[in-house]
N, C-alpha and C positions, 0 to 999 in steps of 0.2 A: 660804171667804168668798164671800158673794153678790156678784154684779156687776150693778149697777142703773144704767141709762143708757147713754150712748155712742151710737155710730153705728147707724143702722138697717140691717138686712140684707134681702135678697130673701126673700119669703115665698110659699108656695103660694097660688094664686088660684082663686076660683070660676070656673066656666065661663060663667056669665051676666054680662052687663054691668050696672053699677049705675045708669047714666044720671044720675049725681049732678050733675056740672058742667052737663050739658045742661039739667037741671031749673032751674038758676039763670039760664039764658039765655032771655029771651022769644023767641017765634017771629020777631019782627021784628029780633032782635039777632044777634050774631055771637060765636062762641067760637073761641079759638085756643090752641094748646099751645106752650110755649116752653121754652128750655133752663134758664131760672131765673126767679125772681120779678123780678129787676131787668131781665132781658131783656123780660119781659112788660110791666113798668111802662114801660120806654122805648118799646116799640112803641105802647102806648096813648097816651103823650104825643106821639109822632110823629103819630098820628091826630088828636089835638087841635090840634096845631100847623098842621094844614091850614087852620084857620079862626081860630086864636087869634093876634091881633096884639099883645095886651098882654103876655102871658107873665110873669105874676107869680103864684107859687104860695104858698098859705098852708099851711104844714106844721108838724107838731108838733115842739117843741123836744126832746122825748124820742122818739128814733127811731134807726134803724140808718143808718149812713153809706151802706149799699148801697141804702137807700130814697131818699136825697137825690141820689145820684150820677146817676140817670137824668134828674132835673130839670135838673141843671147841664149834662149832656151835651146835653139838648134846648134849652138856651139860656134857662132860666127864672131869674128873680130869686127868691130865697127870702125869705119873710116868715114869722116863727115865731109860733106860739101856744103858750101855756103848757099844762102838764099837772100836775094836782094829785097829791098822794100816793096818792089812791084811784084813780089812773089815769083820771080824768075830764079831757077837754080843757077848756081855759079859753079860749073864743072871745071875740074883741073885734069887735062889730058895726061899729065905726068903720072897719074895713078893707074893708067890703063893696064900696065903690066903687073900691078899689085893686087887687083881686085878680081873676084869671081862672080859677084852678084851686084847688080845696080837696082836700087829701090827708087821708084818714081812716084810723084804725086802732082796732079793738076789741081792746085789749091782752089777750093771753093767753086770748082767747075771750069776754071780758066787755066788752060794748058799752055804755059809760057816757056817750056823748056826747049833746049837746043836739040832739034831733031837730028842734026848731023852727028852730034856726040852719041846719041842713042844708036845710030847706025854703026859708028865705029866700035861701040861696045859689042854689038851683035856680031860684027865681022871678026872680032877677036874671041868669040865663044863665051863672052860674059853673059850670064843669065840675067834677063831683064824682068823684074817683078814690078808691075805697075799696080800701085794701090789706088784703085779707081773709086774709093769711097766718095770722094768729092766730085769726080768728073764723069761718073758712069753714064750720065744721060746727055753729055755734050757730044756733038758729032765727032770731035777730035779727041774725045776722052780716053781713047785707047790707042797707044802708038802702034803702028804696023809692025814694029820690030819687037814688041813685048812678047816674051815667052810665056809669062803667067800674068793673069789679071785677077786680083783679089780685092776684097772690100766687104762693106756692110751696107745694107739698105736701111738701117735703123735711124739714120739721120734724115731719111726721106719719107718713110711711111711707118704706120703702126704694125710692127711685126715682132714676135718674140725672138725668133732666131733669124737674123738678117744676113749671115755670112754667105759668101760665094767665092769659089775659086775656079778659074778656067786655065787649063793647060792647052795652049793653042796648037801644039804639035805633039802627038802621042797621047797615050792613055794614062790616067792615074791608076796605079796598081796597089798602093798601100791601103791597108784596112782603115776604115773610118769608125771612130768610136761612137757609141750611142750617146745622144745629148744628155746632159745632166738635168734630171727632171726637177730638182729643187730650184735651179736657176730659171728654168722655163716657167715654173709656177710663179716665181717672183715677177718675171717679166709680164706674164699674162695678167697678174693682179694689177700691175702698173697701168696697163692699157685699159683694163676695165675701169679702174679708178679715173683715168683720164676722160673716159666717156661721160663721167658724172661730175667732172671738176667744175662745171659751170653752175653748180647748185648755188642759188643765191639766198642770201639772208640780208634783208634791208638793202638790196641792190649791190651787195658785195659778195665775192666768192667766200665760202667758209674756209677760214684759215686752217682749221683742222684737216680738211680734205687735202689742201695744197701741201701741208707739212707731211701728211701720210704718204702722198705721192713721192715727195722728195726722199723720204726715208726708205720707201720701197725701192726707188731707183738706186740709191747708194748701197743698199744691202745687196742688190743683184750685181751691181758693178764691182764692188769690192770682192764679192765671192768669185766672180769671173776672173779677176786679176790673180786670185790665188790658185784657181784650178784649171785655167785654160789649157787646152790640149787639142788634138785633132778631133774635136767633137763635131758630129754631124748635126743636121737640122731635124726638125720634127715635121710631120706631114702637114699640119695646119699652116705652119710658116711657109713651107714650100708652095702650098696652094695659094696663099695670099700673094706671094711674089709672082706666081705664074698668071694670076688673074687681075692684078691691080691695073687700073687705067693709067698707064704711064704717059700716054699722049696728053691727057688732061693735066697731069702733073707738070709736064714740060711746058705746056702752053701757059699755065697759070703762073708758074715761077718766073718765066721770062716776062710776062706782062707785069707782074708785081715789081720785078727788078727795074724794068723800064720806067714804071711810074715813079719809083723812088729816085732814079737818076734824073728824071725830068723835073721833079717837084721838091726834092730835098733842099731846104734852105741852106745857104752858106752859114756855117757856124764855126767860130774859131776853135771849138773843142774837137771838131771832127774833120777827118780827111778820108775821102772815099778811096779804097785800095784799088778798085777796078772801075774807073770812071767811064767805061764804055761797055757795050754788050754786043760782042761779035755774033754774026748769024750762026745759029747752031749751038751756041753756048747755053747751057742750062745751069744757072747758079744754084749752089746749095744754100747760100745765105747772102745777105747784103752786108758786106764786110767793110769796116772802117778802122782807122786808127784814131783812138781817143786820147787827147792830151792828158786829161785826168780821168783815167778809166773808171776808177772807183766811184767818182762823182757821177759820171755819165750813167753807169749801171744802176746806181742807187736812184737817180732821177727817173730813168726809164721804168724801173721796177715800181716806183711810186705812182706811175701812170699806167700800170698794167701791161707794160711791154717787157718781156723777158729776153734779155740779151745773153750771149754766151761767149766765153773766152776759149777759143780753140787755138792753141792749147796752153795750159800752164807749162812752164819749163820743167821737164822731168829730171830726175837725179842722174840719168845716164848721159845728159847733154851738158857740155861745157861750151859756153859761147865766147870764151876768150879767143880773140882773133876774128870773131864774126860779129862785128858791130851791128850790122843790119838785122841779123837774127835776134840779137839782144833787144833791139828796138821793137821788133815785131812782138816778141814775147811780152814786152812791157806795155804795149799799147793796142794790140789787135783786139777787135770786138765784133761779134757777128749779131746782126739783127734779123729776125725772121722775115722771109718773103715767100713762104711755102704755099702750097695749094689749098690749105685750110682757109686762106684769107683772100680778100679781094681788094679792089681799088679803094673802097671806103675805108678799109683797115689801113691801107698804105697812106691814105690821106691823113688818118689819125696819127700815124707815126710821124709824118712830116710836120703836122701841126704841133705836136708835143716837142719835137726837136727845135722848132722855131721859137718856142717859148722857154727853152732850156736856158738857165743862167750861164753866162760866159765864164764865171769864176766860181770856185768852190764856195765862197762866202754867201753866194746867192741861193744855194741849194735849199736850205731850211725854209726860207720864205716861199720858194717855188712849190715845195711839198705841202 
């Protein structure tokens, strides 16, 4: 049985550097590498706090708790804006006098936000922090008015410390902490294990190996949630980011997404969130709404396809008054379409979805 998805492993690297992140940083700006996206975000907020006395952040109601945690750690009050089911932010201009920071996200590589609102924020001196974790490789993934660009490449490649922060005007001056070596060791062990995860026994992956990988991931993740701070990166991770073949990554992800769009069978359980692929957009995942998400995930897992929920609703978020966000949290599901896989793998995904039962009662028989 095929195995599609799961943790990224280390890969051979080209000799030449790609200069990708450097190309996003203007000559008058500053680029830093960090242990994770939340460490990068927190460092950028620390920089903003040097002059921000209001400290009110306008953030999406559909987001990851690890995006919000740096704002709270930096002492910010959170004010939420809505997100529609097509993943477009719903901004409210009446808040412009009340906020000092705007947090942006181009979900899954698709940047559907109101550019005019971003301009108005910039004109009022509101600091714009774009979390480009999902959109970093899309041509429009960084808004021209963004003051800071932060994120992580861990959803894209095998790297222990994937965080980055770009200040587009001016230099970073605050000290960066040395990375936590225990966390990096756990992440390195995870990637090394991923390289061996296709060990077969009677044609099936060894369950012990897969469980060990999962345990290592959550040990590293929960540790980071406890200790995150302005931790920098390590030399090996920076070298991976600087030398990874991002052109191949972009081409393969676009090709895989296009294949899924063209060949995904209609199924009453699934609705594609982004049923188009604009020129220059590089998707992080193939994202759908699943009517019965638990059933769909269990079915896909039973056929070797690991899907992911980005994100579970965190304790900091209240969706009262945000019906679309509540729906997103309850139904969103992401299917891999990354550079590790090709058209044959995408065909396998389509074939398995075509055979998926329409109702929960049919799941046991299908497995």
